[in-house]
C-alpha positions, -999 to +999 in steps of 0.1 A: +147+284-873+125+314-878+116+336-848+081+344-838+083+379-851+097+367-885+067+344-888+043+371-879+059+395-904+051+370-932+014+368-924-007+392-946-021+422-928-057+412-938-053+379-919-040+397-888-069+422-890-095+394-892-079+376-862-080+408-841-116+415-851-126+380-841-108+383-808-125+416-801-159+402-809-153+373-785-142+397-758-174+418-763-195+386-760-177+377-728-183+412-713-220+411-723-223+377-706-206+390-674-229+421-674-260+400-678-249+376-650-243+405-627-280+417-631-269+450-646-275+464-681-251+477-706-265+512-702-253+512-666-217+515-679-202+544-698-181+540-729-148+542-711-158+515-686-170+493-715-137+498-734-117+490-703-136+458-696-133+447-733-095+455-732-092+433-701-110+404-717-088+408-748-057+404-726-073+374-709-079+358-743-043+365-754-031+347-723-054+318-729-042+316-765-006+316-754-013+288-729-030+267-756-001+272-780+024+263-753+004+232-743+002+221-780+039+225-784+047+206-753+023+178-764+039+176-798+074+175-782+062+148-758+048+127-787+079+131-807+100+120-777+079+090-772+081+081-809+119+081-806+119+056-778 
């Protein structure tokens, strides 16, 4: 069975780049929503603060993605277990 890193090594770089761009765009959207909900404007934050908030959201998205993958794997395993009964 291939390891996670071996599978990632087979993925073309262009696909990896597109995925990272989409994840960053989503993180930016989330940060903008949080700023608008806090009754502040984007101009209230400097570039370093914005980058930090975006990086934090990217990490949160990564954690959410890992949870989703794990949940999917556990669901598939559960269904295959039930099919064998």
